[in-house]
Z-matrix of the N, CA and C atoms (Angstrom, degrees):
N
C 1 1.449
C 2 1.523 1 108.99
N 3 1.316 2 116.65 1 131.00
C 4 1.457 3 120.30 2 -177.56
C 5 1.526 4 110.58 3 -105.45
N 6 1.314 5 115.22 4 161.04
C 7 1.456 6 121.61 5 179.90
C 8 1.526 7 109.92 6 -73.62
N 9 1.322 8 115.73 7 137.82
C 10 1.469 9 120.49 8 179.01
C 11 1.521 10 109.84 9 -75.51
N 12 1.318 11 116.35 10 130.37
C 13 1.461 12 122.63 11 175.20
C 14 1.529 13 107.81 12 -124.47
N 15 1.300 14 116.87 13 121.91
C 16 1.468 15 121.48 14 -177.38
C 17 1.519 16 111.17 15 -70.41
N 18 1.313 17 115.52 16 149.12
C 19 1.461 18 122.35 17 173.24
C 20 1.530 19 107.16 18 -110.30
N 21 1.294 20 116.49 19 159.76
C 22 1.469 21 120.81 20 -176.71
C 23 1.518 22 111.76 21 -59.78
N 24 1.338 23 118.11 22 -34.60
C 25 1.463 24 120.40 23 -178.80
C 26 1.532 25 112.76 24 -77.13
N 27 1.337 26 118.83 25 -13.62
C 28 1.469 27 122.29 26 179.36
C 29 1.525 28 113.04 27 -81.00
N 30 1.328 29 117.40 28 -16.09
C 31 1.460 30 121.90 29 -169.98
C 32 1.524 31 110.80 30 -81.51
N 33 1.339 32 115.75 31 128.11
C 34 1.463 33 121.90 32 171.32
C 35 1.522 34 107.92 33 -103.96
N 36 1.306 35 115.84 34 123.19
C 37 1.464 36 120.03 35 -175.82
C 38 1.523 37 111.12 36 -101.15
N 39 1.329 38 114.98 37 140.75
C 40 1.460 39 122.19 38 175.65
C 41 1.523 40 108.46 39 -114.60
N 42 1.316 41 115.43 40 166.39
C 43 1.458 42 122.60 41 175.71
C 44 1.525 43 108.36 42 -113.28
N 45 1.330 44 116.45 43 132.12
C 46 1.457 45 121.79 44 178.68
C 47 1.521 46 109.87 45 -124.66
N 48 1.336 47 115.64 46 146.00
C 49 1.466 48 122.30 47 173.55
C 50 1.522 49 107.56 48 -113.60
N 51 1.327 50 115.81 49 129.79
C 52 1.460 51 121.64 50 177.31
C 53 1.519 52 107.79 51 -119.11
N 54 1.338 53 116.33 52 127.58
C 55 1.460 54 121.34 53 176.38
C 56 1.526 55 108.40 54 -91.37
N 57 1.333 56 116.66 55 115.32
C 58 1.463 57 121.79 56 -175.18
C 59 1.521 58 113.14 57 -85.99
N 60 1.313 59 118.27 58 4.69
C 61 1.463 60 122.27 59 -176.86
C 62 1.531 61 110.39 60 -61.37
N 63 1.338 62 116.42 61 114.35
C 64 1.451 63 121.88 62 177.13
C 65 1.521 64 115.00 63 80.29
N 66 1.330 65 118.97 64 2.36
C 67 1.464 66 120.79 65 -179.94
C 68 1.524 67 110.33 66 -86.10
N 69 1.327 68 115.94 67 150.71
C 70 1.452 69 121.56 68 176.59
C 71 1.528 70 109.02 69 -75.38
N 72 1.313 71 116.87 70 136.45
C 73 1.456 72 122.69 71 -173.40
C 74 1.530 73 113.21 72 -56.65
N 75 1.308 74 117.94 73 -49.59
C 76 1.465 75 121.04 74 -177.02
C 77 1.512 76 113.27 75 -65.95
N 78 1.319 77 117.25 76 -40.50
C 79 1.460 78 120.70 77 179.44
C 80 1.522 79 110.77 78 -68.29
N 81 1.316 80 116.72 79 -39.25
C 82 1.463 81 121.27 80 175.78
C 83 1.526 82 110.32 81 -61.99
N 84 1.331 83 116.89 82 -45.73
C 85 1.465 84 121.35 83 -177.51
C 86 1.526 85 111.78 84 -65.41
N 87 1.327 86 117.96 85 -40.42
C 88 1.465 87 119.66 86 -178.14
C 89 1.526 88 111.69 87 -69.09
N 90 1.327 89 117.43 88 -39.60
C 91 1.470 90 120.00 89 177.94
C 92 1.528 91 111.03 90 -68.88
N 93 1.324 92 116.42 91 -37.38
C 94 1.459 93 120.54 92 177.77
C 95 1.528 94 110.49 93 -65.59
N 96 1.326 95 116.84 94 -43.72
C 97 1.466 96 120.80 95 179.14
C 98 1.525 97 111.29 96 -62.05
N 99 1.319 98 116.31 97 -36.75
C 100 1.466 99 120.57 98 178.22
C 101 1.533 100 111.08 99 -62.51
N 102 1.327 101 116.60 100 -41.09
C 103 1.467 102 121.01 101 179.80
C 104 1.529 103 110.41 102 -71.60
N 105 1.340 104 117.17 103 -41.12
C 106 1.465 105 120.60 104 179.41
C 107 1.525 106 111.53 105 -62.86
N 108 1.319 107 117.15 106 -36.06
C 109 1.463 108 121.34 107 -179.70
C 110 1.521 109 112.37 108 -80.06
N 111 1.339 110 117.57 109 -21.25
C 112 1.456 111 120.72 110 -179.37
C 113 1.506 112 113.56 111 90.76
N 114 1.323 113 118.16 112 15.36
C 115 1.460 114 121.54 113 -177.97
C 116 1.523 115 112.93 114 -72.19
N 117 1.331 116 116.77 115 -9.85
C 118 1.461 117 120.09 116 177.38
C 119 1.525 118 111.64 117 -88.98
N 120 1.317 119 118.04 118 2.22
C 121 1.464 120 122.51 119 -178.11
C 122 1.537 121 110.69 120 -108.75
N 123 1.322 122 117.02 121 150.35
C 124 1.468 123 118.86 122 177.69
C 125 1.532 124 113.36 123 -71.93
N 126 1.335 125 118.26 124 -16.67
C 127 1.465 126 120.03 125 -179.16
C 128 1.524 127 112.18 126 -92.46
N 129 1.333 128 118.85 127 13.77
C 130 1.459 129 122.01 128 -177.04
C 131 1.527 130 110.38 129 -54.86
N 132 1.322 131 114.58 130 129.44
C 133 1.459 132 122.70 131 174.86
C 134 1.523 133 106.78 132 -130.85
N 135 1.333 134 118.60 133 127.65
C 136 1.466 135 120.20 134 -171.89
C 137 1.522 136 115.62 135 -59.05
N 138 1.320 137 118.17 136 -31.79
C 139 1.459 138 120.11 137 -174.45
C 140 1.530 139 113.61 138 -101.12
N 141 1.357 140 117.69 139 8.18
C 142 1.457 141 122.19 140 178.56
C 143 1.527 142 108.58 141 -121.58
N 144 1.321 143 115.75 142 140.50
C 145 1.462 144 120.55 143 177.68
C 146 1.527 145 108.87 144 -77.53
N 147 1.328 146 116.75 145 95.82
C 148 1.465 147 121.92 146 -177.90
C 149 1.523 148 112.31 147 -104.63
N 150 1.325 149 117.78 148 9.97
C 151 1.458 150 121.68 149 -173.22
C 152 1.509 151 114.89 150 -81.24
N 153 1.317 152 114.52 151 172.28
C 154 1.462 153 123.41 152 -179.55
C 155 1.526 154 109.69 153 -106.80
N 156 1.326 155 115.19 154 169.81
C 157 1.463 156 121.88 155 176.38
C 158 1.528 157 109.04 156 -83.57
N 159 1.336 158 116.15 157 141.67
C 160 1.465 159 121.26 158 -179.12
C 161 1.523 160 109.24 159 -129.72
N 162 1.334 161 115.44 160 131.63
C 163 1.457 162 122.75 161 174.75
C 164 1.526 163 106.50 162 -114.82
N 165 1.311 164 116.66 163 124.04
C 166 1.463 165 120.97 164 178.15
C 167 1.519 166 107.98 165 -110.67
N 168 1.333 167 116.66 166 123.03
C 169 1.460 168 121.80 167 178.17
C 170 1.526 169 109.22 168 -111.56
N 171 1.316 170 116.51 169 161.36
C 172 1.476 171 123.83 170 -178.25
C 173 1.526 172 112.35 171 60.25
N 174 1.319 173 117.43 172 40.82
C 175 1.469 174 121.23 173 179.70
C 176 1.524 175 111.31 174 -64.44
N 177 1.313 176 118.18 175 -24.83
C 178 1.462 177 121.46 176 179.91
C 179 1.525 178 112.04 177 -69.51
N 180 1.343 179 117.66 178 -17.84
C 181 1.461 180 121.33 179 -176.42
C 182 1.520 181 112.56 180 -101.13
N 183 1.330 182 117.49 181 15.03
C 184 1.455 183 120.61 182 178.17
C 185 1.528 184 108.64 183 -71.89
N 186 1.334 185 117.31 184 149.81
C 187 1.458 186 119.91 185 -178.33
C 188 1.522 187 110.33 186 -118.83
N 189 1.318 188 115.21 187 160.34
C 190 1.456 189 122.41 188 175.90
C 191 1.516 190 108.22 189 -131.90
N 192 1.312 191 116.39 190 161.30
C 193 1.453 192 120.85 191 -178.39
C 194 1.524 193 110.44 192 -105.08
N 195 1.302 194 115.40 193 165.11
C 196 1.453 195 120.94 194 176.03
C 197 1.516 196 113.09 195 67.14
N 198 1.339 197 115.56 196 -145.48
C 199 1.468 198 121.56 197 -177.32
C 200 1.527 199 111.41 198 -101.54
N 201 1.326 200 116.97 199 25.21
C 202 1.460 201 120.27 200 -175.06
C 203 1.528 202 112.97 201 -63.76
N 204 1.319 203 118.54 202 -30.22
C 205 1.473 204 120.11 203 -179.54
C 206 1.530 205 111.60 204 -58.00
N 207 1.321 206 117.89 205 -37.70
C 208 1.463 207 121.37 206 -179.96
C 209 1.518 208 112.66 207 -95.86
N 210 1.344 209 118.03 208 -30.55
C 211 1.462 210 120.07 209 -171.35
C 212 1.525 211 114.76 210 -95.71
N 213 1.338 212 118.90 211 -26.41
C 214 1.459 213 120.38 212 -179.92
C 215 1.524 214 108.91 213 -74.78
N 216 1.328 215 116.23 214 127.92
C 217 1.463 216 121.73 215 -175.02
C 218 1.520 217 109.50 216 -123.79
N 219 1.330 218 116.43 217 133.61
C 220 1.464 219 123.11 218 174.31
C 221 1.521 220 107.81 219 -98.74
N 222 1.330 221 116.45 220 135.26
C 223 1.455 222 122.35 221 -176.34
C 224 1.525 223 110.01 222 -115.73
N 225 1.314 224 116.02 223 137.77
C 226 1.466 225 120.96 224 170.84
C 227 1.518 226 107.88 225 -145.64
N 228 1.319 227 115.78 226 159.34
C 229 1.457 228 120.50 227 -176.35
C 230 1.519 229 109.25 228 -136.95
N 231 1.328 230 116.66 229 140.72
C 232 1.460 231 121.87 230 -176.64
C 233 1.527 232 112.52 231 -86.44
N 234 1.327 233 118.37 232 -2.40
C 235 1.465 234 125.42 233 -176.09
C 236 1.526 235 112.76 234 73.31
N 237 1.307 236 117.61 235 8.46
C 238 1.452 237 121.55 236 171.15
C 239 1.526 238 108.71 237 -104.30
N 240 1.333 239 116.17 238 157.89
C 241 1.452 240 120.32 239 179.10
C 242 1.524 241 109.29 240 -61.62
N 243 1.314 242 117.01 241 129.20
C 244 1.454 243 121.55 242 -179.19
C 245 1.513 244 112.83 243 74.92
N 246 1.314 245 118.04 244 18.98
C 247 1.456 246 121.67 245 -175.44
C 248 1.509 247 114.74 246 -93.99
N 249 1.321 248 118.12 247 22.53
C 250 1.462 249 121.36 248 179.57
C 251 1.517 250 110.40 249 -75.93
N 252 1.311 251 116.18 250 133.79
C 253 1.466 252 121.28 251 178.55
C 254 1.522 253 107.89 252 -125.08
N 255 1.305 254 115.93 253 132.00
C 256 1.461 255 122.33 254 178.76
C 257 1.527 256 109.05 255 -118.37
N 258 1.329 257 116.26 256 134.29
C 259 1.461 258 121.32 257 -179.89
C 260 1.523 259 108.24 258 -134.16
N 261 1.328 260 117.39 259 133.22
C 262 1.461 261 119.95 260 177.98
C 263 1.529 262 109.99 261 -80.83
N 264 1.315 263 114.97 262 163.51
C 265 1.458 264 120.82 263 179.28
C 266 1.529 265 111.06 264 -61.88
N 267 1.312 266 117.03 265 -37.09
C 268 1.464 267 120.64 266 -179.98
C 269 1.532 268 111.08 267 -62.13
N 270 1.331 269 116.94 268 -43.14
C 271 1.461 270 120.88 269 178.32
C 272 1.525 271 111.31 270 -66.64
N 273 1.338 272 116.59 271 -39.99
C 274 1.466 273 120.30 272 -179.75
C 275 1.526 274 111.07 273 -65.37
N 276 1.334 275 117.26 274 -38.87
C 277 1.459 276 120.12 275 178.70
C 278 1.525 277 111.85 276 -66.15
N 279 1.323 278 116.82 277 -29.48
C 280 1.460 279 119.77 278 177.71
C 281 1.525 280 111.80 279 -78.71
N 282 1.351 281 117.60 280 -41.02
C 283 1.460 282 121.11 281 -175.14
C 284 1.528 283 112.76 282 -86.22
N 285 1.330 284 117.29 283 -53.84
C 286 1.467 285 122.31 284 -175.04
C 287 1.525 286 110.33 285 -136.58
N 288 1.336 287 118.50 286 76.79
C 289 1.468 288 119.56 287 -176.38
C 290 1.528 289 113.36 288 -65.28
N 291 1.325 290 118.15 289 -27.63
C 292 1.462 291 119.13 290 179.50
C 293 1.535 292 111.46 291 -69.08
N 294 1.341 293 117.30 292 -29.43
C 295 1.465 294 120.81 293 178.46
C 296 1.538 295 111.67 294 -67.09
N 297 1.325 296 116.81 295 -31.11
C 298 1.461 297 120.98 296 179.11
C 299 1.534 298 109.91 297 -63.17
N 300 1.321 299 116.33 298 -47.61
C 301 1.465 300 121.03 299 -179.61
C 302 1.527 301 110.24 300 -68.77
N 303 1.332 302 117.61 301 -42.51
C 304 1.457 303 120.67 302 179.23
C 305 1.520 304 111.45 303 -60.86
N 306 1.317 305 117.31 304 -41.78
C 307 1.465 306 122.06 305 179.74
C 308 1.530 307 111.04 306 -64.34
N 309 1.318 308 116.68 307 -41.16
C 310 1.463 309 120.88 308 -179.67
C 311 1.531 310 111.25 309 -66.54
N 312 1.331 311 116.70 310 -41.65
C 313 1.473 312 120.37 311 -179.78
C 314 1.519 313 110.16 312 -70.67
N 315 1.330 314 117.44 313 -40.00
C 316 1.470 315 121.40 314 -178.20
C 317 1.527 316 111.08 315 -59.55
N 318 1.322 317 116.29 316 -34.91
C 319 1.462 318 119.74 317 179.75
C 320 1.513 319 113.61 318 -71.63
N 321 1.327 320 118.26 319 -11.54
C 322 1.464 321 121.83 320 -176.22
C 323 1.522 322 113.43 321 -107.84
N 324 1.329 323 117.82 322 5.22
C 325 1.458 324 120.75 323 175.67
C 326 1.527 325 108.10 324 -117.87
N 327 1.330 326 118.72 325 163.04
C 328 1.466 327 120.30 326 -176.40
C 329 1.525 328 112.52 327 -58.32
N 330 1.328 329 115.49 328 148.40
C 331 1.456 330 121.54 329 178.73
C 332 1.520 331 107.68 330 -101.35
N 333 1.308 332 115.81 331 100.30
C 334 1.457 333 121.63 332 -178.51
C 335 1.516 334 109.20 333 165.60
N 336 1.316 335 116.55 334 -163.07
C 337 1.456 336 121.45 335 -176.19
C 338 1.526 337 110.81 336 -64.04
N 339 1.334 338 117.48 337 -43.09
C 340 1.465 339 121.15 338 179.53
C 341 1.524 340 110.82 339 -63.40
N 342 1.316 341 116.80 340 -44.71
C 343 1.455 342 121.08 341 178.82
C 344 1.521 343 112.52 342 -64.14
N 345 1.332 344 116.50 343 -34.44
C 346 1.462 345 120.05 344 177.82
C 347 1.521 346 111.03 345 -64.35
N 348 1.340 347 116.83 346 -42.07
C 349 1.463 348 119.55 347 179.78
C 350 1.531 349 110.97 348 -69.00
N 351 1.325 350 117.44 349 -32.27
C 352 1.460 351 120.79 350 177.24
C 353 1.528 352 110.22 351 -72.48
N 354 1.308 353 117.45 352 -38.50
C 355 1.465 354 122.21 353 -178.46
C 356 1.524 355 112.15 354 -67.15
N 357 1.334 356 117.19 355 -31.40
C 358 1.461 357 121.15 356 179.77
C 359 1.524 358 112.69 357 -67.21
N 360 1.327 359 117.76 358 -13.47
C 361 1.465 360 120.95 359 179.34
C 362 1.530 361 111.97 360 -89.44
N 363 1.320 362 117.22 361 5.84
C 364 1.464 363 122.43 362 179.58
C 365 1.525 364 109.80 363 -99.86
N 366 1.328 365 116.41 364 131.18
C 367 1.460 366 122.62 365 176.95
C 368 1.524 367 107.51 366 -128.82
N 369 1.335 368 116.75 367 120.98
C 370 1.464 369 121.61 368 -175.96
C 371 1.521 370 109.44 369 -119.62
N 372 1.337 371 115.94 370 135.29
C 373 1.461 372 122.32 371 179.46
C 374 1.524 373 109.22 372 -130.33
N 375 1.337 374 116.08 373 138.53
C 376 1.467 375 121.51 374 -178.80
C 377 1.518 376 111.69 375 -69.62
N 378 1.320 377 117.73 376 -33.58
C 379 1.457 378 122.23 377 -177.19
C 380 1.518 379 112.95 378 -103.26
N 381 1.342 380 117.34 379 -170.76
C 382 1.461 381 121.43 380 -176.50
C 383 1.530 382 114.82 381 -81.88
N 384 1.340 383 118.17 382 -8.86
C 385 1.467 384 120.98 383 -176.85
C 386 1.519 385 110.63 384 -99.21
N 387 1.343 386 116.02 385 148.23
C 388 1.464 387 121.04 386 175.41
C 389 1.519 388 109.42 387 -138.47
N 390 1.330 389 116.28 388 164.42
C 391 1.459 390 122.27 389 -173.72
C 392 1.527 391 113.33 390 -96.26
N 393 1.325 392 119.26 391 1.05
C 394 1.458 393 122.03 392 -174.16
C 395 1.524 394 112.90 393 -102.33
N 396 1.311 395 118.54 394 35.70
C 397 1.466 396 121.49 395 -179.70
C 398 1.520 397 111.40 396 -66.58
N 399 1.330 398 118.42 397 -28.34
C 400 1.465 399 122.20 398 -178.60
C 401 1.527 400 111.70 399 -67.40
N 402 1.326 401 118.41 400 -22.90
C 403 1.466 402 121.86 401 179.80
C 404 1.526 403 112.64 402 -81.69
N 405 1.327 404 117.64 403 -4.26
C 406 1.459 405 124.01 404 -179.48
C 407 1.541 406 111.80 405 50.52
N 408 1.341 407 116.99 406 62.70
C 409 1.467 408 119.28 407 -178.37
C 410 1.528 409 111.75 408 -72.06
N 411 1.332 410 114.48 409 150.89
C 412 1.468 411 121.17 410 176.14
C 413 1.526 412 109.47 411 -89.30
N 414 1.340 413 115.20 412 144.25
C 415 1.466 414 120.53 413 174.63
C 416 1.526 415 108.23 414 -75.10
N 417 1.326 416 117.39 415 130.75
C 418 1.448 417 121.92 416 -178.76
C 419 1.519 418 109.41 417 -118.49
N 420 1.326 419 117.08 418 121.09
C 421 1.462 420 122.15 419 177.60
C 422 1.523 421 109.12 420 -95.05
N 423 1.333 422 116.42 421 127.69
C 424 1.462 423 120.09 422 178.72
C 425 1.507 424 110.64 423 -107.59
């Protein structure tokens, strides 16, 4: 008897909606990454994208613990000399709250071609409305 290894054509994908209102950022990101990778399914295969689609709503209402609002810093660089930009978590939550959740989830999935295909199945919205109503997503409680 050999070990079952899933193929890309064997995977059935579902759509899930997660309400981030009042959830802790790290716990939300880790559970979302698990679903995107397909680790919640019995057919999980490390080198095949077996994950489902995830829609996260109310990303602006996510919470963090401790002093992370003032101390957590996001870094980006323009590739020019002196082009370093630093942004605190508090500023990011005010300007682009969906980027905060996307950044946290991106760090928890593989970095490469497989991770890119898994990351494309994530849709994050700052408010309670989303554009994927036609896919009939299921509400997922974490």
